N, C-alpha and C positions, 0 to 999 in steps of 0.2 A: 767922714767916711774913711779916710786914711787912718785915723786913730783907731777905729774899730778893727780894721784889717790888721794893724800892728799888734793890738791886744790879742786878737785871734791867733796870729802867727806866733806870738810869744808863748801862748798856751800850748801850741802844737810842739814847739821846740823845748819844752820844759825838761824832758828827759829823753835823749836820743840813744843812750847806750845803757844796757843792763848787763850785770855780771851773771854768767850762766850758773855759777855756783851759789849765788845769794839772791837771785831775782825774787824768790818767794817772799822776802821781807820788804821788797821795794813797792812803792805806790804806783798804780796804773790808773789811767782814765781813758775810757773809750770815746773816741771822737764821733763814733756812729750813734750810740745810744745814751751817752753821758754817764754810763756806769763808772763807778769809782771804787777802788779797793786795793788790796795787796796781792802780790803775785801768787800766794798760796791759794787764793780764791779763783784763779784763772785756770784755763785748760792748757796743758802742754802737749803738743802733738806727739804721736808715737815715734819711737826710735827704732830704726831698722838699718840693716847693712846698706840698703840702697839710698837712704836719705843722707844728705850732707847738711840739712837745715832742720831746725825745730822751731815751730811757731808757738807763740804764747797767744791764746785766744780769749776774747771776752766771754765770761760765763753767761752773759745775758743774751748777746746777739751773735756770738762766735766770730766777730770781726777780729782779724789778726792785729794784735797790739804791738808785737815785736817779733823779729825773726833772728834766731841765733844761727850763725854760720859755724858748724861744728869743726870745719878745717881751721878756721881762725881761732876758735877756742883752744884746739889742740896745739896750735903753733904758739899761742901765748903761754900756755902751760909749759911747753917744752923750753921756751925761752927763759922762764923763771927757774926751771930745774927743781929737783927735789932737795930739801935740806939734808945736811949730813946727819948721820945716825946719833951724834952726840949733841946736836943743837936742841935747846929747850924750846921746841915749837910743837903745836898740836899734832903735826904729822907724826911725831915720835911719842905721842902720849897714849897711855892705855885706854883713855876715854874717847879717842878719835874713831869716828865711824865713816868709812868711805862708802857713800851711797850714790855716787855719780851715775853708775850703770842703770839705776832705776829712777833717775831724774830728781833725786832729792839732795844732791850736792854733798857737802861735807858737814857732818854734825858732831856735836859733843854728846857722848852717851849720858853724862850727868845732867846737863841742862836741856837736852834735846833741841838746842838752838843751832842755827846755822853758823858755820865757821867761815869767815870771809875768804881765807886762803890757807894754804898749807904752812905758812910761816907764822900764823897767828899763835898766841899763847895766852895762858891765864894763870891765876893764882892756885888753881887746883891741879896743875900739871903733875903728872907722874910718868917717869920713863917706862917705855915698854920693856918687857923682859925679852932679851934676844937669845 
């Protein structure tokens, strides 16, 4: 009986934190209906001036899978700061797309893939024209 509880507990605690900017490529499992999939298949609650949290919901039963505290997300980003204009990072690349305001995070225009953070870079880097 204790072993079953520990196995169940370990499954619950598999992933307790998700990155707001890259959760769409993360794996999720719903404890309510056993749905399993990636973040791009989930529902993200609406963004408004009144809300300080956004929920990721199961597409099958609408159970809340994870909640982002937007104040915490903003504080983490501010702590990291922006890269300098001469750093070879995606933030300074012509292919960088800032899609945070519409809940899609940071993306590369060439690959359409998520960029983990503003300091990421790749072999296709091209400096923005200033």
